[in-house]
Each structure stands twice: as C-alpha cells, then as structure tokens.
N, C-alpha and C positions, 0 to 999 in steps of 0.2 A: 687667740680665742677669748671670747668674752665669758663672763661668769655663768651666763645661761648655758653656753655650750659645755663648759666644764662640769656643771651640775648634771647635765644630760649624760655626759660621758661616764661620770662616776655612777650614776643610776644604772646605766647599761652594764657596767662592770659588776655592780652588786647583783643585778638580776642574773648575769652570766654565772657567777660563783654559786648562787643559790640553786640554779638549774643544774649546774655541774655536780653539786653535792647531792641533789635529789636523784640524778641519774646514777651516780656511783652507789647510793644507798639502794636504789631499785635493783641494780645489777647484783649487789650482794644478797639481797633478799631472794631474787630469782635463783641465784646460784645455790643458795641453801635450801630452798623449797623444792626446786625441780632439778634433778640430776640426770645427766645423760652421758654414758660412757662410749668412747670410740676406741676400737682396737685396730690400730694400723699395722700390726705385726703380720708377717707372712703366715698364711693359713690360720689366722686368728688364734695364735697360740696362747694368748692371755685370756681367752674367752672359752666358755663351755661349748662342747661340740653340739651340733644340731640335734643329734640323737638324745643327748642328755637333757637338753632344753625341752624337747618334745615330751619326754617321759616325766620330767618334773611338773610340767603343766597339766599332765593327766592324773597325777597322784592327788587323791582327795584326803589323805591323812597327814598329820604333822610329821616332820622329819627332824630327827635329833641325832647328833653325834656326841658320844661320851668318850673323851680321850684320856686314857690312863697313862699319863706321862709325868715325869718329874716337873718341878717348878722351874722351868727354863723359859726365860722371856723370849728367846729366839724361836723356840718350838711353838710356844703359844701364839706368837705373832704370825708365824707362817700358817698355822691352822686357821686362825681368824681370817686371814686374807683369803685362804682357800674357800672357807665356808661362805664368805661374802658373795662369791660368784653364784652359789646355790641360792642364797637368800634373795638375790635380786630377781630370780625366776620364781622361787617359792618362798614367800615371806614368812611362812610358819616353820622356818628352819632354825634350829637352835644348836648351840655348842656348849658343852660342859667339860671342865677339866677336873680330873681326879688324880691326886698323887697316890699311887698304890702303896708307897712306903708309909705315908701318913694315915691312910685309910685302907688297911689291908682287908678289913671285914667287908667293905663295899666291893673290893676287887674280887674276893672269893665268891661273894653272892652273885656277881655278874659273870662268873666263869673265866676271869682273867688270870692267866697263869704267870705272866711276866710283864714287866713294864714295857710300854711302847705299843701295846695292842689298843684297839679302839672298838667300840660297840655302836653299831648303827641301828637306830630305832625308826620304824615306820609304823606309826600308830602303836599297837600293842605288840607287834612282831619285831624281832631283833635278830642281829647276827654279828658275830665277832669278825673283824677284818684286821689284816696286818698292814695294809697300805691304804692311802687315800688318793692314789692316782685315779684319773677319771674313769678308765676302763674298769678298774676294780669296783669303784663306787657304782658305775652303771650296772654291772652284773649283779651286785648285791641288791640294788634297788629293784631290779627285775625279779629276783628271787623273792624278796620281801613283799612285792606287790601281788604275788599269787597267794591265794588262801591256803594252798598246800603244794607240796612238790608234785609235779606231774609225772606219772609213771607211763612210759611208752613201751608196750609189749611188742616185740618183734617175733613173728612166727618163724620157726626153723624146722628143718627136717625134710625140706623139699627143694633144696638148692637156693633158698632165698638169700638176699644180701644181709650181712650181719653187722651190727654196730660195734662188734669187738674185733673185727678183722681189719688189719692195717695195710693190706695190699691195695693195689689200685682199684680193685673191684669191691672193696669193703666200704663200710660207712663209719669208720672210726673217727675221721676228722669231723664229720657232722656231729657225732655223739659228743666228742670232746668240747665243741663250741657250745652246744645246747645244754650240756650238763652244768656249765658255768652260769646258765640263765635260769636254772631251776627245774630242769628235766632229769629224769632218771631212765636209763635204757636197760631193758632186760630181755634176753632171748628166751623163747618159750616154745616148748614142744607139746602140742595138744595131747598127743598119745600118752604122755606121762601123767597128766592130771584129768584128761577127758573133759576139760573145761578151760575157760579163760579166767584169769584172776579177777576177783570182784573189785579190787582196788585199781584196776587198769583205767587210766584216763584216756589212752589212745591205743588202738590195736593197729599194727602196721603189717601189711602183707607186701613185702618188697621183692618183686620179680621172681616168683617161684619158677622152677624148671621141671618139677615133677608133679604128678597128679596128687591131689588131696584125697584122702579116704572119705567115704560117705559120712562116717561119724565125725570127722574133723570139720567137714562142711556144715553139718548140722550144728556143731558147737558155735561156728562163726555166725550162722543164721540166727541162732538163739541169742547170741550176744547183741546182734543188731536189733532184734525184736524187743529186747529189753532196754534199748536206748543207748547202746554203746557207740562211741565215736570211732571211725575207721579211716585209715589212710591206705588205699589200695593202689600200688604201683604195678601196672601191668605192662610187660614188654610184648612186642609183636609175636603172634603165634597163638597157641592153644590157651584156653581158659584154665586148663589143668584141674578140671573138676569143679570150678567155682561158678558154674552156670546158675545154680540156685541163688547165689549172691547177686549175680548180674540181674536176674529176674526180680529179686526182692527190691533192688535199687532202681529198677525201671530204666536200665541203660542198655545200650547196644555197643559192646566193646568190639572194635574191629581187629582183624587178624593181620592185615597188611602193614607195610612200613611206609611212613611218610618220607618223601624226597622233595627237594626243591631245586629248580633250575635257575635260580638267581645267582649266576656266577660272579656278578659284580659285588654283591654283598658278601659272598663266600670269600672272595679275594681280600676284601676290606677287613674281614674278621679273622682271616687266616684259617678258614675252614677248608679241609682238603677232601671231604667226602660229601656228596649230595644228600646223604641221609642224616647228616648232622644238622639239625634244624635250629635256626636262630629265631627267637621271638622278640620283636622290638616294639610292637603295638599291643598294649595290655588292656585297654578299655577301662571301665569304671569299677572293677572288682576291688574291694578293700584289700585283698591280698596282693594285688599286683600294681595298682595305679601309682604307687609311690616308689616303685623300684627304680634305682638310679641308672641302670644300664640294661643291656640285652641279657637274655638267658639262652643257654645252649642245651639242646636235648639230642643226644646221640641215638639214632635208630628208634624213633618213637612211633607210636600208632595213634589213631584218632579214637576219641571217646564221644559217642553220640547219645542223645537222649531218645529213648524209645517212646515216641509220641502216643503209641497205642497202649502203653502199660497203665495199669490201674492199681491203686493201693489194695493190699490184701485185707481181708476182713478184720476189722478191729484196729487197723493201722491208719494213722494220719497220712495224708498225701504229702509227698516230698515237694519241696521248693527247689527248683533247679537254676543254676547259673553256670553257663559255659565260660571257661577261662582259657587263656594261653592260645589265642588264634594264630595260625600260620599265615604266611603271605599268600597272595593270589597266584603266585608262581609255583606253589607246591601242589602235590597231589598224593593220594594214597595208592602206592604201588602194590598190586596184588601178586606180582611175580617175584622172582629172585632178584636181589640187588647185585647184579653182575654186569660188567662192561658198561656200555653206553646206554643207560636206562632212559627210556622215552615213554611219554604218556600214551596210554591205550584207551581210546574212547569207549571201547566195549567193556573192558575189565577194570579200569582204574577209576577212582573217585576224585574229581577235581577239587582243588582248594578254593578259598581258605577253609581250613579244618581246625577243630579245637582239640588241643592235647589233653584237656581235663575238664571235669565238671564238679562243681560244688553242690552238695545236697544238704538240706536242713529241714527240720520239722520239730514240732513240739515233742519233747522227750517223753516216752512212756513212763519214765521214773517220776514224772510230775504228779501222777495219780496217787502216789503213796502219801500217807499222812505225815505232815511235818517236814516234807522235803521241799526245798526251794525250787521253784520252776526254772528249768534249764532248757537248752535246745540241743537236740541231737544233731551232730554234724558228721558228714562223710565227704571225703575228697577221693576222687578216682582220677588217676593220671596215667597216660599211655606211655610211660617211660620210668625206669628206675635208675638208669645210668647217670642222670644229671645230679644225683645225690652222692654218687660214688666218689672215693678219694681222688680219682683221676680227673674229675670234672667239677667238684664242688667249689673250686676256686675260680672258675670261669665266670666272667661277667657278674651278674647278680644272682647266680645260682644259690649261694649261701643265704643271701637275704630272702630269696623266695622260700627256701627250706625253713628258715626261722618263722616266716609268716605262716606257712602251712601248719606247723606244730602249735604256734600260738593261737591260731584260729580254732584248731581242733580242741585245744585245751581251754577254750572259752576266755582267752586272755586278749580280747580285742584291743585293749589300750596299749598293748605291747607290739602291735603291728607296725612295721616299718621302723622299728628301733634297731638301727644297724650297729654293728661293731665299730669301734673307733680305731681307725688305722693310723699308725704313726706317720707324720708328715715327712716329706723330703727323703723317702726311702728309695726312690726310683729316679735315675738320671736318664733323661731322654735327649739325644743328640742327633742332629742331621747326619746323613750318610758321609758327607765330606769330613765332618768332624771326627767320626768314628775311624775312618781310614787314616786321617791325619794323626790321631792319637796312637793308632796301632803302629804306624811307620815311625813315629818319634820314639816310642818306648821300646819297640822291638828292634829297630835298626838305627835310628838317629842317636839315641842316648848311648847305646853300647859303643858306637863308633866314636862319639865325642869323648867318652871315658878312655877309650883306647888311645885316642890322639893325645889327650892330656898326659896320660901315663908315658907315652913315647917321648913327648917333648921334655918332660921332667927327667927321663932317663938319659936323654942326649945331653942335657945341660950338666947333669952330674958327671957324665963320662968325660966332658971337656975340662973339668976342674983338675 
C-alpha cells in the first residue's frame, strides 16, 4: 500500500471511531431520557394489575403514602420499589418515611398505634392500612375516591334477600366484597320508622315474596319523588303491591319466566336448566360493556319499557336504557316451567328480551339551594338470584354487581374496576392427564411402595 492508501485507511478508522462514540453517546442519552419497561414474567407479576392501572389513571388528586416504619434500609428499599410502579402510572405519587420511635408526636397525630402501619392519602382524604399488597391498595383507593361512604338500605319484612344471611340464598358474599370498596349495608323495615333513612345512598328491593302494605309503598314512592336511587330486583310473579312504583318508573314488569332453547351454549357453560339464562352480548351500556365474561341469571323475567307512560306532574321525564339482552333462542314462558317446555305462539313472548332497564333523570334534590347538581338513578332487573351467594361467583356476576352499585352511587370512575385474583390458583388438565394422575396416585404409587417394601423384606429375610 502506498502512503495515500494508508492515509485514507487511517482517516476511515478515525471517522469510524468518532461515529461509534457518537452512537454510544446517543444510546446513553436515549436510555436516560426515555424509559420503557417490559415485564416478561408469567401473568405480569412484576406489574400492576389492569384494574389498578385503570383506577390510577382516573384519579385526579395526588397520591401519597406515609410509612411509619423504623430506619431499615431493606424496608425502605422495598417500599420505594413498590411505589415506583404506582408513580409510573400516576406521576403525582409520593412516599414519606416516618420513624414512630423518633417522632412519636407525628405518629399520635396521624392515629398510628404501632410501628409498621401506613397512612394512604388521596388529596385531603386518608386511611390507615396495614399492608401494601395490591388488592389492599386497590380497595383503599376505591374507598378514598368516594366523597363519603355509600349506605345501601335493604328492605326487609317481606321475604327479601338479606346482606347479612350467609346461606346460598343470602347476599353476604356480595356485601363482604363491596364493604371493602366503601359501601355499607343495612337491613331496614319501613314499619319501624315509617320512612327511609335520609342518608341512604341506595335503596335495594331484593326479590320480595310477600305484599307490601300501602303505607310502605307510599314511603318508597316518596323516596323516589325526592330523588332517591333505587335497585329493584324483581323475580317472576306478582309485583307484591309495588304497582305504583312500576307506574312511577314507566315500566312494564313481566310475570313470566325466561327460558332458552340453546342447548349447545348450555352444555358449554354447564347449565342444566333451560331457565338459567346466560347473557354474553352486552351492548354499549357503561355497566356491562367491559365485563370480561358471561353472566348467569337463574329463573329471570323480562323488564320492558312502557312506551305510553308519561311523567307525573312536576317530575322530569326518565331516560331509559335497556340492558342485559338475551339471545334470540329465548322466550318469555307464561306457563309453568315443567317437563319439556316449548314456545307457544299464542301465549309466550319471543326473544331477544331485556333482563333490566337503567333509568336516569335530573334529581329533584338539585332545586334546593347550595346542593350540587346530581342525577337520580334507578336500576330494575328481572332477577335477584344472580346476586345470591350460590351464584355471585359465576362468570362476571360479581363484576356486574359491583358496577350496579357503583353506578347507583354516582361513582362512574369505578366502573369495571375488578377485584384482583391471585394467579396460578387453578390447574387445568386434559381428560387423559386427569385419569392418568388418578391411576398413578390411587393405584400405581401404592403398588410401587408395596413392591419396594416386599423386596426389602425378602432381602433382609435371606441374611
């Protein structure tokens, strides 16, 4: 190579090293300026659950966690790492450490009784928590996001379902879940007070079996006229004296029972009775459009809108939205559900039918001075069994129930915030694997142990 070629080669080498250094510097700058995390673990165990991320994105107030813990580097590091997950979704998240032994006055002022407790702040509202696992944090954030605790009044005295009964027909499981999210459930007999509590956020009529007295019905009607929110769960059959409530709401509550002839779907979902209705298409209602799975309604009836109804004098007209449509293979059976039930063109009503209706209007409470404008909301559903302990765990029944109460409580930002289920709690195996496992553990393993014991016994006997 001549000198000219050598100079050109050296020049190329210099340019290469300069460009290489520039690329390394640019990559370092990009890595520091823009950060993107990837979680390749099974079930995304190192990331926040989708429900937590959705809620954090909806919160409009700063979030702060004050940890009353000793000066332990390991504890501090773990909490900082945990809060970083929340800070990535909600940048105005802060963490503060307070040693209760060194600052006992601050601990007493915050209501901290012993070391290890934490206080979660959302804006000006706060709550003491004992753990920072994600489900505990999610429940606490839902409670703090409400302006106050929601009181749900359950009428009793007429065979209604009760939130304090833990049998299969009770609603104790639903009450237990929603109480962690900021609801309070209270049974109420109108005859004792002749009225409905003023602080009630929601009035619940859950499948009555006996007729209401005229005075009780008048109390319910007055509650609605004053802007109260109502969840009316009606099972097939009589209205039990609530005809005036039906007329006030402008609805046509049916008496028959919905059945479905879709045997293929019933077999797939394990449904053994044609009157257990599966809803799989939800439409665009905010209460149902994000439900992750089907919902099951045992022995429901249809709720129709009375097109000829008119608002009573001095009342704002209701806005209606039908929800929970059944499939086209269903119909409203007017006769008894016995034997081989078939559709009757003359007596039965063909599907699809709606199991519920949402009603909303400007609340009469808005007219009072100094009261913030709200919306009166009512939900009428043709079934109460889907909330019972025996069915609340089926499909998306619990998620739907949470949405019903959140919507009635004016907490729209909490719709579709599901509970966090622990991963890897269910083992699914094909049929041959189940039979193989059963044969091995019930027959093969005992025979193998017996054979090993026999061989060792024979060897010892020969010695």
